[in-house]
Backbone of each chain as nested JSON, in Angstrom:
{
  "chains": [
    {"id": "A", "residues": [
      {"number": 1, "name": "MET", "atoms": {"N": [67.549, -179.254, 4.123], "CA": [67.308, -180.831, 4.673], "C": [66.749, -181.2, 4.969]}},
      {"number": 2, "name": "ARG", "atoms": {"N": [65.766, -182.489, 4.621], "CA": [65.114, -182.971, 4.471], "C": [64.185, -183.899, 6.072]}},
      {"number": 3, "name": "ALA", "atoms": {"N": [63.688, -184.005, 6.173], "CA": [62.861, -184.997, 8.063], "C": [63.692, -185.934, 7.889]}},
      {"number": 4, "name": "MET", "atoms": {"N": [64.615, -186.294, 9.029], "CA": [65.31, -187.571, 8.735], "C": [65.292, -188.653, 10.164]}},
      {"number": 5, "name": "ASN", "atoms": {"N": [65.245, -189.8, 10.539], "CA": [65.155, -190.878, 10.871], "C": [66.438, -190.879, 11.613]}},
      {"number": 6, "name": "ARG", "atoms": {"N": [66.278, -191.176, 13.312], "CA": [67.338, -191.947, 13.769], "C": [68.241, -191.691, 13.287]}},
      {"number": 7, "name": "ASP", "atoms": {"N": [67.971, -193.077, 12.419], "CA": [69.797, -193.852, 11.495], "C": [69.856, -193.322, 10.652]}},
      {"number": 8, "name": "GLU", "atoms": {"N": [68.848, -192.71, 9.614], "CA": [69.195, -191.894, 8.596], "C": [70.166, -190.873, 8.939]}},
      {"number": 9, "name": "LEU", "atoms": {"N": [70.294, -190.106, 10.143], "CA": [70.837, -188.655, 10.531], "C": [72.622, -189.133, 10.474]}},
      {"number": 10, "name": "MET", "atoms": {"N": [72.321, -190.458, 11.415], "CA": [73.595, -190.705, 11.624], "C": [74.356, -191.346, 10.446]}},
      {"number": 11, "name": "LEU", "atoms": {"N": [73.733, -191.385, 9.762], "CA": [74.585, -192.777, 8.899], "C": [74.934, -190.758, 7.515]}},
      {"number": 12, "name": "ARG", "atoms": {"N": [73.663, -189.945, 7.806], "CA": [74.963, -189.18, 7.231], "C": [76.484, -187.802, 7.655]}},
      {"number": 13, "name": "ILE", "atoms": {"N": [75.923, -187.509, 9.107], "CA": [77.008, -187.651, 9.559], "C": [78.266, -188.604, 9.797]}},
      {"number": 14, "name": "GLN", "atoms": {"N": [78.089, -189.564, 9.532], "CA": [79.13, -190.86, 9.187], "C": [79.666, -190.523, 8.386]}},
      {"number": 15, "name": "ALA", "atoms": {"N": [78.801, -190.12, 7.003], "CA": [79.356, -190.203, 5.501], "C": [79.613, -188.409, 4.939]}},
      {"number": 16, "name": "LEU", "atoms": {"N": [79.737, -187.992, 5.858], "CA": [79.47, -186.396, 5.548], "C": [81.498, -186.312, 6.979]}},
      {"number": 17, "name": "GLU", "atoms": {"N": [81.227, -186.565, 7.394], "CA": [82.89, -186.636, 8.803], "C": [83.466, -187.59, 7.307]}},
      {"number": 18, "name": "PHE", "atoms": {"N": [83.314, -188.843, 6.6], "CA": [84.306, -189.296, 5.801], "C": [84.773, -188.693, 4.557]}},
      {"number": 19, "name": "THR", "atoms": {"N": [84.018, -188.171, 4.16], "CA": [84.209, -187.716, 2.892], "C": [84.842, -185.774, 3.771]}},
      {"number": 20, "name": "ALA", "atoms": {"N": [84.827, -185.82, 4.64], "CA": [85.374, -184.727, 5.207], "C": [87.016, -185.17, 5.857]}},
      {"number": 21, "name": "VAL", "atoms": {"N": [86.486, -185.955, 6.926], "CA": [88.609, -186.56, 5.846], "C": [89.407, -186.878, 5.22]}},
      {"number": 22, "name": "ASP", "atoms": {"N": [88.49, -186.751, 3.958], "CA": [88.568, -187.783, 1.999], "C": [89.385, -186.641, 2.059]}},
      {"number": 23, "name": "LEU", "atoms": {"N": [88.666, -185.841, 2.064], "CA": [89.294, -184.428, 1.485], "C": [89.866, -182.633, 2.187]}},
      {"number": 24, "name": "ASN", "atoms": {"N": [90.188, -183.631, 3.411], "CA": [91.306, -183.154, 4.17], "C": [92.845, -183.767, 3.886]}},
      {"number": 25, "name": "LEU", "atoms": {"N": [92.188, -184.64, 3.719], "CA": [93.588, -185.65, 3.403], "C": [94.535, -185.73, 1.705]}},
      {"number": 26, "name": "PHE", "atoms": {"N": [93.473, -184.946, 1.332], "CA": [93.274, -184.588, -0.399], "C": [94.334, -183.079, 0.003]}},
      {"number": 27, "name": "LEU", "atoms": {"N": [93.459, -182.314, 0.632], "CA": [94.001, -180.435, 0.673], "C": [94.968, -180.63, 1.689]}},
      {"number": 28, "name": "ASP", "atoms": {"N": [95.932, -181.782, 2.004], "CA": [96.41, -182.008, 2.649], "C": [97.868, -182.296, 2.156]}},
      {"number": 29, "name": "THR", "atoms": {"N": [97.436, -182.695, 0.056], "CA": [99.295, -182.657, -1.062], "C": [97.826, -181.739, -1.248]}},
      {"number": 30, "name": "HIS", "atoms": {"N": [97.122, -180.966, -1.759], "CA": [97.062, -179.96, -2.858], "C": [95.985, -179.303, -2.442]}},
      {"number": 31, "name": "PRO", "atoms": {"N": [97.28, -178.229, -1.374], "CA": [96.349, -177.271, -0.256], "C": [95.966, -175.794, -1.349]}},
      {"number": 32, "name": "CYS", "atoms": {"N": [96.283, -175.658, -2.564], "CA": [95.771, -175.056, -3.088], "C": [94.744, -174.351, -4.37]}},
      {"number": 33, "name": "ASP", "atoms": {"N": [93.955, -176.616, -4.109], "CA": [92.948, -176.597, -4.936], "C": [92.342, -175.753, -3.978]}},
      {"number": 34, "name": "ALA", "atoms": {"N": [91.445, -175.172, -5.991], "CA": [89.87, -173.993, -4.421], "C": [89.236, -174.825, -4.69]}},
      {"number": 35, "name": "ARG", "atoms": {"N": [88.529, -175.346, -5.118], "CA": [87.474, -176.423, -5.521], "C": [87.23, -178.121, -4.058]}},
      {"number": 36, "name": "ALA", "atoms": {"N": [87.819, -177.969, -4.935], "CA": [88.434, -179.12, -3.287], "C": [88.339, -177.575, -1.151]}},
      {"number": 37, "name": "LEU", "atoms": {"N": [88.211, -177.29, -1.614], "CA": [88.69, -176.464, -0.694], "C": [86.921, -175.874, -0.507]}},
      {"number": 38, "name": "ALA", "atoms": {"N": [86.496, -175.469, -1.655], "CA": [85.336, -175.289, -1.366], "C": [83.901, -176.339, -1.155]}},
      {"number": 39, "name": "ASP", "atoms": {"N": [84.842, -177.739, -1.594], "CA": [83.854, -179.508, -1.309], "C": [83.546, -178.759, -0.238]}},
      {"number": 40, "name": "TYR", "atoms": {"N": [84.891, -178.635, 1.121], "CA": [85.428, -179.448, 1.984], "C": [84.636, -177.629, 3.338]}},
      {"number": 41, "name": "ASN", "atoms": {"N": [84.977, -176.482, 2.829], "CA": [83.603, -175.901, 3.318], "C": [82.404, -176.41, 3.451]}},
      {"number": 42, "name": "GLN", "atoms": {"N": [81.407, -176.797, 2.219], "CA": [80.864, -177.114, 2.534], "C": [79.848, -178.095, 2.885]}},
      {"number": 43, "name": "VAL", "atoms": {"N": [81.137, -179.195, 3.14], "CA": [80.331, -180.606, 3.547], "C": [80.996, -179.462, 5.64]}},
      {"number": 44, "name": "ALA", "atoms": {"N": [81.697, -179.925, 6.073], "CA": [82.176, -179.507, 6.833], "C": [80.967, -178.349, 7.855]}},
      {"number": 45, "name": "ALA", "atoms": {"N": [79.919, -177.708, 6.587], "CA": [78.656, -176.18, 7.215], "C": [77.72, -177.767, 6.762]}},
      {"number": 46, "name": "ALA", "atoms": {"N": [77.552, -177.839, 6.197], "CA": [77.05, -179.548, 6.764], "C": [76.781, -180.657, 7.069]}},
      {"number": 47, "name": "LEU", "atoms": {"N": [78.479, -181.441, 7.368], "CA": [77.775, -181.559, 8.885], "C": [77.389, -181.592, 9.995]}},
      {"number": 48, "name": "ALA", "atoms": {"N": [78.074, -179.442, 10.603], "CA": [77.774, -179.11, 11.991], "C": [76.226, -178.914, 11.747]}},
      {"number": 49, "name": "GLN", "atoms": {"N": [76.089, -178.827, 10.492], "CA": [74.317, -178.005, 10.618], "C": [73.496, -179.844, 11.04]}},
      {"number": 50, "name": "THR", "atoms": {"N": [74.287, -181.274, 10.749], "CA": [73.773, -182.267, 10.371], "C": [73.524, -182.862, 12.199]}},
      {"number": 51, "name": "VAL", "atoms": {"N": [74.785, -182.359, 12.347], "CA": [75.203, -182.411, 14.157], "C": [74.687, -181.942, 14.878]}},
      {"number": 52, "name": "ALA", "atoms": {"N": [74.127, -180.159, 15.402], "CA": [72.966, -179.681, 15.364], "C": [72.124, -180.385, 15.276]}},
      {"number": 53, "name": "VAL", "atoms": {"N": [71.368, -181.153, 14.461], "CA": [69.944, -182.107, 14.675], "C": [69.953, -182.902, 15.214]}},
      {"number": 54, "name": "TYR", "atoms": {"N": [70.955, -183.496, 14.948], "CA": [70.734, -185.38, 16.195], "C": [71.056, -184.664, 16.794]}},
      {"number": 55, "name": "GLU", "atoms": {"N": [71.345, -184.014, 18.341], "CA": [72.337, -183.771, 18.684], "C": [70.787, -182.763, 19.882]}},
      {"number": 56, "name": "GLN", "atoms": {"N": [69.946, -182.008, 19.143], "CA": [69.043, -181.139, 19.515], "C": [67.738, -182.375, 19.308]}},
      {"number": 57, "name": "MET", "atoms": {"N": [68.314, -183.747, 18.462], "CA": [66.932, -184.493, 18.522], "C": [67.339, -186.061, 19.73]}},
      {"number": 58, "name": "TYR", "atoms": {"N": [68.002, -186.021, 20.109], "CA": [68.648, -187.213, 20.193], "C": [69.565, -187.279, 21.629]}},
      {"number": 59, "name": "GLY", "atoms": {"N": [70.837, -186.216, 21.623], "CA": [71.293, -185.712, 22.856], "C": [72.905, -185.843, 21.589]}},
      {"number": 60, "name": "PRO", "atoms": {"N": [73.695, -185.472, 22.699], "CA": [75.289, -184.856, 21.858], "C": [75.62, -186.065, 22.419]}},
      {"number": 61, "name": "LEU", "atoms": {"N": [76.449, -186.34, 21.115], "CA": [76.999, -187.465, 20.971], "C": [78.396, -187.728, 20.88]}},
      {"number": 62, "name": "THR", "atoms": {"N": [78.84, -185.507, 21.768], "CA": [80.596, -185.907, 21.755], "C": [80.801, -185.458, 23.693]}},
      {"number": 63, "name": "ASN", "atoms": {"N": [81.725, -185.927, 24.122], "CA": [82.044, -185.251, 25.304], "C": [83.5, -184.203, 25.054]}},
      {"number": 64, "name": "PHE", "atoms": {"N": [83.687, -184.212, 25.938], "CA": [84.917, -182.446, 26.256], "C": [84.81, -181.581, 25.684]}},
      {"number": 65, "name": "GLY", "atoms": {"N": [82.801, -181.097, 25.95], "CA": [82.757, -179.541, 26.182], "C": [82.373, -179.634, 24.476]}},
      {"number": 66, "name": "ARG", "atoms": {"N": [82.467, -179.928, 24.322], "CA": [81.739, -180.452, 22.579], "C": [81.28, -180.129, 21.706]}},
      {"number": 67, "name": "SER", "atoms": {"N": [79.759, -180.75, 22.943], "CA": [78.806, -180.232, 23.187], "C": [77.918, -180.431, 24.385]}},
      {"number": 68, "name": "GLN", "atoms": {"N": [76.826, -179.613, 24.581], "CA": [75.918, -179.574, 25.487], "C": [74.858, -181.127, 25.856]}},
      {"number": 69, "name": "SER", "atoms": {"N": [75.125, -181.154, 27.335], "CA": [74.345, -182.402, 27.962], "C": [72.855, -181.535, 28.898]}},
      {"number": 70, "name": "CYS", "atoms": {"N": [72.591, -181.5, 28.006], "CA": [71.314, -181.529, 28.256], "C": [70.0, -182.252, 29.037]}},
      {"number": 71, "name": "GLY", "atoms": {"N": [69.67, -181.657, 30.661], "CA": [68.988, -182.528, 31.849], "C": [69.846, -184.178, 32.495]}},
      {"number": 72, "name": "ARG", "atoms": {"N": [70.648, -185.107, 30.894], "CA": [71.295, -186.189, 32.592], "C": [72.788, -185.563, 31.705]}},
      {"number": 73, "name": "TRP", "atoms": {"N": [74.223, -186.517, 31.724], "CA": [74.305, -186.805, 31.121], "C": [74.533, -187.768, 30.059]}},
      {"number": 74, "name": "ALA", "atoms": {"N": [74.648, -187.12, 29.112], "CA": [73.924, -188.73, 27.515], "C": [74.209, -188.856, 26.318]}},
      {"number": 75, "name": "TRP", "atoms": {"N": [75.898, -188.381, 26.678], "CA": [76.683, -188.441, 25.062], "C": [77.073, -189.993, 24.698]}},
      {"number": 76, "name": "VAL", "atoms": {"N": [76.912, -190.764, 26.39], "CA": [77.591, -192.975, 25.83], "C": [76.527, -192.695, 26.142]}},
      {"number": 77, "name": "GLU", "atoms": {"N": [75.348, -192.648, 26.221], "CA": [74.002, -193.493, 24.982], "C": [74.001, -193.202, 23.538]}},
      {"number": 78, "name": "GLN", "atoms": {"N": [74.147, -193.047, 23.173], "CA": [75.297, -193.237, 21.697], "C": [74.337, -194.801, 20.879]}},
      {"number": 79, "name": "PRO", "atoms": {"N": [74.015, -194.526, 19.857], "CA": [75.139, -196.198, 19.2], "C": [76.191, -195.938, 19.257]}},
      {"number": 80, "name": "TRP", "atoms": {"N": [76.997, -196.965, 19.175], "CA": [77.819, -197.14, 18.48], "C": [77.971, -197.742, 17.339]}},
      {"number": 81, "name": "PRO", "atoms": {"N": [78.891, -197.127, 17.018], "CA": [78.547, -197.551, 14.978], "C": [78.212, -198.674, 14.666]}},
      {"number": 82, "name": "TRP", "atoms": {"N": [78.858, -199.775, 15.516], "CA": [78.762, -201.077, 14.849], "C": [76.667, -201.354, 15.135]}},
      {"number": 83, "name": "GLU", "atoms": {"N": [76.624, -200.274, 15.667], "CA": [75.017, -200.518, 16.134], "C": [73.773, -199.931, 15.214]}},
      {"number": 84, "name": "THR", "atoms": {"N": [74.012, -198.781, 15.287], "CA": [73.036, -198.835, 13.431], "C": [73.218, -198.876, 12.753]}},
      {"number": 85, "name": "GLN", "atoms": {"N": [71.867, -199.041, 12.708], "CA": [70.33, -200.064, 11.238], "C": [70.839, -199.585, 10.471]}},
      {"number": 86, "name": "ALA", "atoms": {"N": [72.063, -198.451, 9.154], "CA": [72.428, -198.627, 8.524], "C": [72.584, -199.089, 7.648]}}
    ]},
    {"id": "B", "residues": [
      {"number": 1, "name": "MET", "atoms": {"N": [112.932, -198.515, 7.613], "CA": [112.329, -199.238, 8.486], "C": [112.181, -200.721, 8.492]}},
      {"number": 2, "name": "ASP", "atoms": {"N": [111.851, -201.435, 9.455], "CA": [111.907, -203.013, 8.508], "C": [110.347, -203.553, 9.0]}},
      {"number": 3, "name": "TYR", "atoms": {"N": [109.618, -203.601, 7.726], "CA": [108.449, -203.673, 8.593], "C": [107.823, -204.881, 8.885]}},
      {"number": 4, "name": "HIS", "atoms": {"N": [109.167, -205.96, 9.289], "CA": [108.761, -207.348, 8.81], "C": [108.906, -207.993, 10.072]}},
      {"number": 5, "name": "HIS", "atoms": {"N": [107.58, -208.625, 11.096], "CA": [108.058, -209.122, 12.343], "C": [108.359, -210.745, 12.398]}},
      {"number": 6, "name": "ALA", "atoms": {"N": [109.602, -211.124, 13.712], "CA": [109.545, -211.951, 13.729], "C": [109.608, -213.61, 13.852]}},
      {"number": 7, "name": "ILE", "atoms": {"N": [107.839, -213.046, 14.365], "CA": [106.567, -212.838, 15.596], "C": [106.185, -214.202, 14.602]}},
      {"number": 8, "name": "GLY", "atoms": {"N": [105.533, -215.846, 15.144], "CA": [105.172, -216.49, 14.127], "C": [105.344, -217.349, 13.956]}},
      {"number": 9, "name": "PRO", "atoms": {"N": [104.671, -217.967, 12.768], "CA": [105.753, -218.922, 11.633], "C": [106.667, -217.872, 9.972]}},
      {"number": 10, "name": "GLY", "atoms": {"N": [107.41, -217.789, 9.859], "CA": [108.555, -217.292, 9.298], "C": [107.769, -215.642, 9.763]}},
      {"number": 11, "name": "ARG", "atoms": {"N": [108.581, -214.848, 9.28], "CA": [108.47, -213.262, 9.191], "C": [107.293, -213.511, 8.097]}},
      {"number": 12, "name": "MET", "atoms": {"N": [106.69, -212.81, 8.955], "CA": [105.488, -211.972, 8.828], "C": [105.683, -210.538, 7.354]}},
      {"number": 13, "name": "GLU", "atoms": {"N": [105.45, -210.648, 6.946], "CA": [104.798, -208.967, 6.723], "C": [103.967, -208.143, 7.423]}},
      {"number": 14, "name": "LEU", "atoms": {"N": [104.765, -207.076, 8.472], "CA": [103.394, -206.684, 8.988], "C": [102.74, -205.679, 7.74]}},
      {"number": 15, "name": "ALA", "atoms": {"N": [102.741, -205.009, 7.163], "CA": [101.999, -204.14, 6.402], "C": [102.931, -203.283, 5.25]}},
      {"number": 16, "name": "ARG", "atoms": {"N": [102.092, -203.149, 3.773], "CA": [102.505, -202.844, 2.706], "C": [101.94, -201.862, 2.523]}},
      {"number": 17, "name": "ALA", "atoms": {"N": [102.479, -200.116, 2.478], "CA": [102.522, -199.319, 1.357], "C": [102.806, -199.288, 0.036]}},
      {"number": 18, "name": "PHE", "atoms": {"N": [101.212, -198.258, -0.937], "CA": [101.247, -198.345, -2.151], "C": [100.767, -196.494, -1.76]}},
      {"number": 19, "name": "VAL", "atoms": {"N": [101.284, -196.462, -2.78], "CA": [101.32, -194.631, -2.659], "C": [100.354, -194.608, -4.76]}},
      {"number": 20, "name": "CYS", "atoms": {"N": [99.192, -193.588, -4.223], "CA": [98.822, -194.306, -5.658], "C": [99.259, -192.74, -6.46]}},
      {"number": 21, "name": "PRO", "atoms": {"N": [99.786, -192.273, -7.127], "CA": [99.62, -190.743, -8.092], "C": [98.136, -190.303, -8.447]}},
      {"number": 22, "name": "GLN", "atoms": {"N": [97.68, -189.473, -7.32], "CA": [96.042, -188.809, -7.404], "C": [95.787, -187.732, -8.788]}},
      {"number": 23, "name": "PRO", "atoms": {"N": [95.048, -188.308, -9.728], "CA": [95.054, -186.146, -10.612], "C": [95.183, -185.21, -9.345]}},
      {"number": 24, "name": "ALA", "atoms": {"N": [94.414, -185.067, -10.431], "CA": [94.032, -183.289, -9.729], "C": [91.42, -183.986, -9.745]}},
      {"number": 25, "name": "TYR", "atoms": {"N": [91.489, -183.058, -8.994], "CA": [90.713, -182.33, -7.952], "C": [89.562, -182.63, -9.305]}},
      {"number": 26, "name": "ALA", "atoms": {"N": [88.968, -183.275, -9.111], "CA": [87.901, -183.222, -10.084], "C": [86.207, -184.104, -10.003]}},
      {"number": 27, "name": "GLN", "atoms": {"N": [86.0, -185.025, -9.869], "CA": [84.697, -185.504, -9.074], "C": [85.227, -186.387, -8.065]}},
      {"number": 28, "name": "ARG", "atoms": {"N": [84.137, -186.154, -6.798], "CA": [83.713, -187.579, -5.912], "C": [82.404, -188.067, -6.121]}},
      {"number": 29, "name": "PHE", "atoms": {"N": [82.837, -189.188, -5.133], "CA": [81.54, -189.804, -4.947], "C": [80.144, -188.796, -3.95]}},
      {"number": 30, "name": "ASN", "atoms": {"N": [79.084, -188.131, -3.945], "CA": [78.599, -187.81, -2.738], "C": [78.729, -189.018, -1.923]}},
      {"number": 31, "name": "PRO", "atoms": {"N": [78.564, -188.232, -0.231], "CA": [78.815, -188.729, 1.203], "C": [79.013, -190.223, 1.521]}},
      {"number": 32, "name": "VAL", "atoms": {"N": [77.485, -191.059, 1.245], "CA": [77.104, -192.496, 1.395], "C": [77.608, -193.153, 0.76]}},
      {"number": 33, "name": "GLU", "atoms": {"N": [78.461, -192.922, -0.582], "CA": [78.508, -193.179, -2.001], "C": [80.814, -192.979, -1.262]}},
      {"number": 34, "name": "GLY", "atoms": {"N": [80.758, -192.468, -1.008], "CA": [82.022, -192.713, -0.47], "C": [82.42, -193.356, 0.801]}},
      {"number": 35, "name": "LEU", "atoms": {"N": [81.634, -193.359, 1.355], "CA": [81.585, -194.156, 2.502], "C": [81.339, -194.934, 2.207]}},
      {"number": 36, "name": "LYS", "atoms": {"N": [80.566, -196.041, 1.481], "CA": [80.687, -196.929, 0.595], "C": [81.299, -197.736, 0.131]}},
      {"number": 37, "name": "HIS", "atoms": {"N": [82.544, -196.674, -0.532], "CA": [83.312, -197.533, -1.147], "C": [84.86, -197.725, -0.467]}},
      {"number": 38, "name": "GLY", "atoms": {"N": [85.156, -196.464, 0.716], "CA": [86.309, -196.437, 0.962], "C": [87.389, -195.089, 1.527]}},
      {"number": 39, "name": "THR", "atoms": {"N": [86.606, -194.462, -0.298], "CA": [86.861, -193.559, -0.734], "C": [86.283, -192.074, -0.962]}},
      {"number": 40, "name": "ILE", "atoms": {"N": [86.724, -190.982, -1.17], "CA": [85.356, -190.414, -2.258], "C": [85.798, -190.408, -4.401]}},
      {"number": 41, "name": "PHE", "atoms": {"N": [86.677, -190.167, -3.796], "CA": [87.582, -190.436, -5.242], "C": [88.084, -191.601, -6.382]}},
      {"number": 42, "name": "PRO", "atoms": {"N": [86.583, -191.952, -7.06], "CA": [85.955, -192.894, -8.228], "C": [87.621, -193.117, -9.269]}},
      {"number": 43, "name": "GLU", "atoms": {"N": [88.93, -192.722, -8.752], "CA": [89.579, -192.645, -9.095], "C": [90.142, -193.697, -8.28]}},
      {"number": 44, "name": "LEU", "atoms": {"N": [89.899, -194.397, -7.349], "CA": [90.586, -194.528, -6.428], "C": [90.01, -195.902, -5.833]}},
      {"number": 45, "name": "VAL", "atoms": {"N": [88.969, -196.454, -6.042], "CA": [88.453, -197.22, -6.024], "C": [88.754, -198.635, -6.9]}},
      {"number": 46, "name": "ARG", "atoms": {"N": [89.872, -200.528, -6.2], "CA": [88.942, -200.876, -6.836], "C": [91.442, -201.11, -7.057]}},
      {"number": 47, "name": "VAL", "atoms": {"N": [91.669, -199.83, -6.178], "CA": [93.398, -199.709, -7.417], "C": [94.165, -200.878, -6.421]}},
      {"number": 48, "name": "TYR", "atoms": {"N": [93.806, -201.815, -5.976], "CA": [94.991, -203.25, -5.695], "C": [94.734, -203.814, -6.178]}},
      {"number": 49, "name": "VAL", "atoms": {"N": [95.764, -205.076, -6.715], "CA": [96.151, -205.272, -7.088], "C": [94.971, -206.83, -6.613]}},
      {"number": 50, "name": "PRO", "atoms": {"N": [94.572, -207.925, -7.753], "CA": [94.202, -209.187, -7.096], "C": [95.339, -210.123, -6.473]}},
      {"number": 51, "name": "GLU", "atoms": {"N": [94.611, -210.828, -5.241], "CA": [95.403, -212.501, -4.817], "C": [96.402, -212.202, -5.79]}},
      {"number": 52, "name": "PRO", "atoms": {"N": [95.886, -213.561, -6.568], "CA": [97.219, -214.11, -8.067], "C": [98.03, -213.733, -8.274]}},
      {"number": 53, "name": "GLU", "atoms": {"N": [97.745, -212.166, -8.676], "CA": [98.576, -211.668, -9.428], "C": [99.443, -210.614, -8.426]}},
      {"number": 54, "name": "ARG", "atoms": {"N": [99.663, -210.901, -7.045], "CA": [99.982, -209.523, -6.288], "C": [101.686, -210.087, -6.69]}},
      {"number": 55, "name": "PRO", "atoms": {"N": [102.639, -208.95, -6.346], "CA": [103.447, -208.918, -7.057], "C": [104.024, -210.027, -5.837]}},
      {"number": 56, "name": "VAL", "atoms": {"N": [105.24, -210.208, -5.691], "CA": [106.143, -211.059, -5.257], "C": [107.518, -209.759, -4.216]}},
      {"number": 57, "name": "CYS", "atoms": {"N": [107.039, -209.694, -2.706], "CA": [107.342, -209.308, -2.7], "C": [109.564, -209.755, -2.204]}},
      {"number": 58, "name": "PRO", "atoms": {"N": [110.308, -208.212, -2.579], "CA": [111.446, -208.81, -2.31], "C": [112.292, -209.51, -1.442]}},
      {"number": 59, "name": "ARG", "atoms": {"N": [111.928, -209.403, -0.754], "CA": [112.01, -210.223, 1.237], "C": [111.527, -211.705, 0.109]}},
      {"number": 60, "name": "GLU", "atoms": {"N": [110.225, -211.678, -0.353], "CA": [109.638, -213.957, -0.214], "C": [111.026, -214.584, -1.705]}},
      {"number": 61, "name": "VAL", "atoms": {"N": [111.806, -213.552, -1.273], "CA": [112.409, -214.428, -3.197], "C": [113.51, -214.606, -2.172]}},
      {"number": 62, "name": "GLY", "atoms": {"N": [113.684, -216.75, -2.591], "CA": [114.546, -216.924, -2.352], "C": [114.009, -217.781, -0.695]}},
      {"number": 63, "name": "LYS", "atoms": {"N": [112.798, -217.648, -0.582], "CA": [112.197, -218.497, 1.018], "C": [112.342, -219.831, 0.325]}}
    ]}
  ]
}
């Protein structure tokens, strides 16, 4: 994955999450579609990788035990969706 | 289930569901394009009827 700034990473996370949700909905009604399933797994892996990169650089995106908060309690400091520039 | 609500001028329609038959998985937008379109499936873009051609709800007939 090429180097991206904070807004680019956030846009990629939002876009991958949306794609995962849409594929999830499709697979709910087409559970045997191998291509859709492969795409879902590829998107899920890309999403996890992008979230890991973002969190390493800018802090946790989620709380409730899904991300570690190093140094200080920081998940709430992330921009809200309407605060991003992308 | 009644999707009409008695509040406001007349009886307001709260929601209307459209179910579009979806063909087999063929192609999808890249993630950013999908986010912009509100769907990753090109065949589902702009499936909604423009307002002037909006079908009349059976409950609106005779009002």
